[in-house]
N, C-alpha and C positions, 0 to 999 in steps of 0.2 A: 478112147471113145469120145467122139465129139458130142457136146450137148449144146442144144440151140436154145437160146432164150428169146422169149416173144414178149412183146409189150402189149400194150392195150389194142384197142379194137383197130384192125386194119393195118397195123403197124408194127415193126420190129426195130429192136435197139441192139446195137453190137457192143462187144466189151469195153470198146474205145469210148462210146458214148456213155456207158454206165460210170467208167471211172472219172470222166469229165464232170459228169452231174454230181457225183458223190464229192469231188473236190470243191465245186461251187458251193454245195450245201454246207459242208464243214466250214468253209472260209466265211460264210456269212454268220454261222453259229459263232464262231470264234470273235467274229467282229462285234456282234451283239453282247457277248460275256465282256469283252474288254470295256465297251461303252459302260455297261452296267457297273463294273468294277470301279472305273474311273469316277463314276457319278456317286457310287456310294461312299468311296473315299472322301471326295470333296464335300459332301453334305455332312458326313461324320466329322471333318476336320472344321467345317464351319459351325457345327453345334458345339464341339468341344472347346474351340477358341473363344466362343461368344458367351460361355457359361462363366458366371462370376467366379466360381472356385477353381477355374481352369487358367484363366490368363486375365491380365488387366489391359491387353492390347485389343480391345473390342472393335474400335473403329477401323483399324488396319486390316484385321481379319476379314471384317465385313467387306470391305473395299475389295481384297482379293477374292473373296467368295462371289461377290457381285461380278467381278471380270470373268471368274471361271464360268459362272452361269451364262453369262453374255456370249462367251465362246462356245458353250455347250448348245445353245438355242441356234447359234449360227451353223454348228456342225451337224445338227440333226435336221436341217430342213429338206435335206434329200432323204431322211429315213422314212420309214412307214409311219402313218399317223398313229398307229397303236404303240410304237414305242415312243412317240412324242407324248401321247396322252399319259403313258406310266411315269415318264420323267416330271411332268406337271403335277401328277398326283403326289409324287413322292416329294416335291418341293413343297407342296401346300401342307402335307402331313408333318414334314421335318419342321416347317416353321410353327405350326400349331402345337407340337410337342415343345418347342423352345419358348414359345409364349407361355404355355402352361406351366414350364419350369420357373420362369422368372415369377410369374403370379404366386407359386408355391413358396418361392424363397421370399418375396415381398410378405406373405403372411407370417412366415417364420420370424422375420426381424421385428414384426408388431411395431412398424415405424408409421408415422402420420401420413400414409400414402394411400389413403382409401380411394382418392381420384385415379391414381395410377393402377391400383389393383382393379377398380372397375373397367378401366380401359383395357387391360390385358385380358380379363375374363371375357368382355365382349369381342375382342379380337379373336380370341381362341374360338369363341362360339360362331364367328363369322366364318373362320375357316371350316369348322366342322359342317356348319350349314351349307357352306358352299360345294363341299365335296359330296353332300347328299342332296343337292338340289336336283328336283325331278328332270329338269331340262339337261343336267348334266351327268345322269345315271348311266355312264359309259360301259362299266364293267359288265361282261358277259354278252356285250352286242358284238356281232359280227362286223358290222360296218360302223365306221366313225365319220360323221359329217365334219368337214374339214371347216366349215363356216362356224360351226357350234364349238369346235375344238378351239378355234382362234379366239372366240369370245370368252371362252373358259380360261384360256392362257391369259389373257389380257386382265381378267378380274383377279387371277391368282397373283399375278406380278404387282399389281396395284396394293394387294393386302400384304405381300411380302415387303415392299417398300415401306408401308406403314409399321409393320412389324419391326423392320430393321432400325427404323428412325425412333420408335419408342424404346427400343432396348439400348440404343446408344445414349438417348437422353436419360434413361434410368439407371444406367450402369454405374454412374457416379454416386448415386445414392446407395446403391447395394455393394459397392466394393469397400471393404473395410480398411484397405491399405490407403486408399485415397481418402477416406473419412478421417482416418488417424493423423494423415499428413495435413489435412485441412485444419483439424483441431490444433495441431501443433502450430502451424502457421498463425491460426488466430490467437492462441494462448501467447505466442512470441509478440504478436503485434499489440496485443492489450497490455502485455508487461512492459513494452516499450512506451505506450501511451501513460501507463501508470506511473512509470518511472519519471517521464516528463512532467506529469501533473503534480508528482510529489515534489519534484525540484522547483517547479514554479510556484507551488504552494507554500513551500519552505520559505522561499524568497519573499514572497508577498507577505507571509506571516511575519518574517523577520523584519520587514519594512515597517509593518504596522506595529510591531512591538516597540521599534525605536521612535516612531513618530509620537509627537505631542497631540493628543485630541484636542478639538476646539473647545471642549468643555474645560479641560485643564488649563489650557492657555487663557481662556476667559476668566476663570477663578483667580488665577495668578494676577492678571491685570487689574481685576477689580480691587483686590486686596492692596496692590501697590497705590492705585488711585485713592483708596480710603486713607492710606497713610499719608500720603501727599495733601489731600483735602483737609485732613484733621490731625496735624502733627502733635497737637498738644495732648491727645488721647493715648499717644504711643512713646512717651519718654520712657527712657530706661529706669528699671526699677533694681533694687538691692535684691540680690539672690537670697533665696530662703535657706534658712540653716539646714533645711532637710536634704538640701541637694548634695550635701557631703557626710550626711548622717549614715554611718555603715550599719546601724541595726534596721534601717528601712529596706524596701524590696526596690532595687534599681534596675532599670532597663536601658539599654544602649539601642538607639534606632538612627540609622544613617541613611538620608533621603532627600531628593530634591523634589518629591511629589507631596504636595500639600494635602490633598484629599486621602491620599493613601495613608499618611502618617495620622491624619485625623481619626481614620477608621481603627488602626492599630490601637491607638491610645484609648479610644472609645469603647472598643470591645474588651480591652483589659479592664478599664474602670467598671463597665456595666456588669462584669462577670466576677469582680473582686469582692470578697466577704468584707474586707477593711480598706476601701479604696485611698483613705488618707495616708495609708502607710506606703503608697506606691509612687516612685520617682521616676520620671522619663527624661533621659538625657538624648535630646534630638540634635544631631549635627546635619547641617545642610551646606549648599554652596553659597557664595556671595550674593549670586543672582537672585535666589529664592529666599534669602535670610528675612527681608522685609515682609514678603507675603507670608511666611511661616509665623513669624512674630504677630503680625496683625490677626491671623486667624485665631490663635490661642488667647490673644486679648480679647477679642470680639466674642470668641465662645470658650470661656474658661472651662477647665476640665471639671466634671461633676465629681461630687463626692469628697473634695477636698485633696485630690491628687495633684502632684507637683510636677511641673514641666519646665525643663532648662533647654533653651533653644541658643546654638552656636553655630558659627561658620567655621569651616576647615581652617580658614585663614586665622582663626583666633587661636590657633596652636602653633606658635613660632617654630617648635622643633620639627614640625612637619615640612621639611625643605629637601631639595635634590641632593644636599651634601650627606643626608642622613637616610633619606627614603630611597631605596632602589628603584621602586616603581617610577617615582618622579624623575630620577636621574635617567632612566631607561627611556621615558616619554621624550626626553630632550635629546637622545642619541640619534645620530644621522641614520642609524638602521631602522628604528622606529619611525622616524619622520618619513622615510621612503617607502614604508610598508603600510598601506592603508588599514588592512584587516586587523592589525596589532594595536591601531589606535581607537578601537571600538571603546567609548566611554563606558560600556556595560561592563567590560572586563578589566581595562586599565585606569579608570578613574580613581583618584585618591579617596574619593567617597566610599567607593566598594572595597578599598584595601585599609580602610580605618579599623576595621576589626581586628587587625594584627597589632594595634596599639592601644588596647583597652586599658592595661595597668599604668600606662604614662598619661592617658587621657584622664583617668580618674584614680589618682595616686592614693586616695584616702579610703578607696572602697576595697572590701574583701571579695565580694561575689557580684556578679552582674549577669543578667539575663539578656542576651543579644537576640534581637528580633528583625528579620526582614520587614521591609515596607509593604510585602505582598502577602502577608498572613492575616488571619483572623483569629481572634482568641475567643473560645467558646466556654471556658471554665476557668475558675479560680487557679492561678499558677503558683501561689505561694509554696506549695508542696515541693516545688523544684529546689528552692533554697534549703530544704530539709533532707535532701537526699545526700547520703554519704558517697562522695566521689572516690573514696579510697586512696586519697593522694593524688588522683589524676587532676588534669587540668580543665579537660572538657567533658561536658556531659552532653550526649547527643544520641539521636536514634539512628540505628544502623539502617542501612538501605540494601545490603546485598540479600540475594536469594539464588541458590544454586550457583552458577558460574556468572551472573550478572552483578553488576556494581562492585566489583573487586578493585583493588589497586591498580591491577592490569588495565582496566578500562581508562583510567585517568592519567597515568604516568607511562613514559617510554622505557619499558624495561629492555629494550634492545641497547640502551645506553648503560655502560659499565657503572656509572655512579648511582644509578637508579638500581640496577640488578644487585649490586653488592650491598646496599643499605637497607631495601625494603623487601618486604615478602608480596610477591605478585598476587597471591591468593588472599591477603589480608582484606578485611570487611571495610568497605567504605561506610561513611556516616553523613548526615546531611547538615548543611549550613542552613540557618533560617530561624531555629529556635535551639539556642546553646546556652546552657548554664556554665559560666566560667568561674574557676576558683583563681581569683588574681594574685593571691599569695603563692599558690602553687605554680602559678605562670611565671612569677618573679623568680621563684627558687630554681625552676627549671630552664629559666632564660629562654623562653619561647621566641621572644622577638628576635633575639640573636639568631636563633636557628632559621626562623623565617628570612632573615636578611642574608644569610649564608646561602641559601638555596635560591633564593630570588636572584641574586647577583651571579650564581652560575648559570641560571636559566636565562641569561641576557639575549641569547639567540634563538631561545624558545626550543631547544633541543630536548630538554627534560620533559617539559609539558607544554601544551599549546597556549591557551588562554584560560581566564577565570580565576577565582579564588578558592575554589574548592580543592584542586591540585596542590597548590602550596599549603593549603590547611591540613590535608591528609599528611603531607610530609612533616609540617610543624607539630602537629599533635600526634604522631605516630607513636603508639603504645602509651599515649598519655590521654586516652580517650575512654570514658566509661559509657558503655551501652544503656540507654534508658529505655523504659517500656514503650512500644510502638504507639501506644494511644496517647502519648503526649504531643505527638507530631505527626500527622497524616498528610503526605505530599501528593502532588500529581495534579491538583484541580486546575492547573494552567496547561495541561496537555492530554490527560488521560481520562476520557468519558466514561470508563468502566468502573470506577472506584465505588466500593459498597457504600450504600446509604447508611447502613449500620455502622460501618468504620468511621464515616465522616461525623455522624451524629455523636459518637462515643469519644471522638477526639478532643482532647483540650485545646490544640492549634491545628487549624487547617492552613495549607500553604499552596498558593498559586503560583508554583514554580513552573516555568514554561513561557511560551510566547502569549498564550492567551490570558492576559491579565484581566481581572474583573472590572477594571475602568476602561477597558478597550471595547470596540465593537465587535471584535472577534471572540470575546469571552464566551465560554460555554453557558448556555442559558441554565442547563440543570444545577450549576453551581453560583451562579452570579447573585441570587438573591440572598446568599448566605453572607455576602460582603456588602451588598446595598442596603440591608437593613440596619446597619451601623453607620451609615452616611447621616450627618445632622441635616435633615430635610428641613429643619426650621430656619437654617441659615440663610439669609435673604440672597446671598451671592450664588449659593447652590441652586436655588429655584431661578435665579436669573439666567445662569450658564447651562440650563438644561442637562442636567444629569440622569435624565430618564426615569426619575424616581415615581 
């Protein structure tokens, strides 16, 4: 039975026309579905790839997203205006969501980005206002004005451009990985600069420590001029019997620094209960002998204390055939290596401490003092300490793993490794009470000579007098209470003031000597108060008192 299908008013449509119309209708629907799917995927991809937690490749993803949107707008020029309007709305709302997400993330980080936060909030509000602007209230309208749509699209594009630009600029602030890497780079750069600064500071400090300040040079010159101008006042005198009296308190002080020696002697005497019982044996070099003698002739020690002043050259046995250091200084190896000829470490004046029994054969005990110390209390109690047959009484400096023998000696060398304990505690030179009778019995000077000869090429230890001292008096040193000798005032700004106040002797070991401009101000006054400010040459040479 045939069925006739009729169309609208006055017209009919056969089966072929119906099928063609259906195919055209469904093809159009499929095309629109495909377009919306592609747009949805592209927009979702842009949102995900630009979110801080999703990827760190924001600029490139925005670039690809921008290219895609450009192609999309070109492709839909032939589309109905309604579809075009939907795409523009979707683009605006997607970027508004993204901007809101960045604003929320900024609040979460609690960074100092109030300006950026306000910009994000304002931009999100602009998007919201744009989509609800009365002139652009398109939803529900049957017809869309193309001119209005074009203006709406232009405004959306401008705000999208601003949003993308802001997000690109802000991403670096929000991306943790980038921040971490930047921080690492900054730390590395600061460490590099710190290392260079420390190295340069160390070099400058070393140069300052080795140089002679104008004030010291001035003082020495004035004293020599005084000797030349008035030779009759400085004729040699017979030595006092007290110089060799073993019942008195004897000090050994080896230095070429006149003002430093005067401070040490003055601080001892001013704090001594019986100053007339104290004897100072000062040894200097030939260049400073006259200046040293003139000082103590012009400014006799108060309280009746005794001072003997000699030069290294006054002891004939100190020659290169007997003293290893002098022999090494003459060797071609030492002459060709500048760093090993540093007078601070290799001068005979510094190594005199290893010859005390021969320098003072009639004495039983001697207190050795460095020239960079200040005495704050009576020291006679040191002579009363029982050293238990040991040679050296000294304050130990080790704590934890620091200042052990391994810090000063080369324990990779078999001679050191086989004869000494790397964990043995080191002690300090600078204030040492020596039992000269025990020294002679133990033949300590021979021990020193033996090891100093073995170290001619500096393979056992590098420089200084402490390493050979640790070897010479190994197992022959008695530990003293730390209050006798507080160290570090020449390099450590953090020493306890109570510790300094309770110390019998404070020691400015390190480069920042108290007579230098680089001295630490918090400690300098403890030294300057013992300078004889009434001495006319001290006033003339500007010691800053």
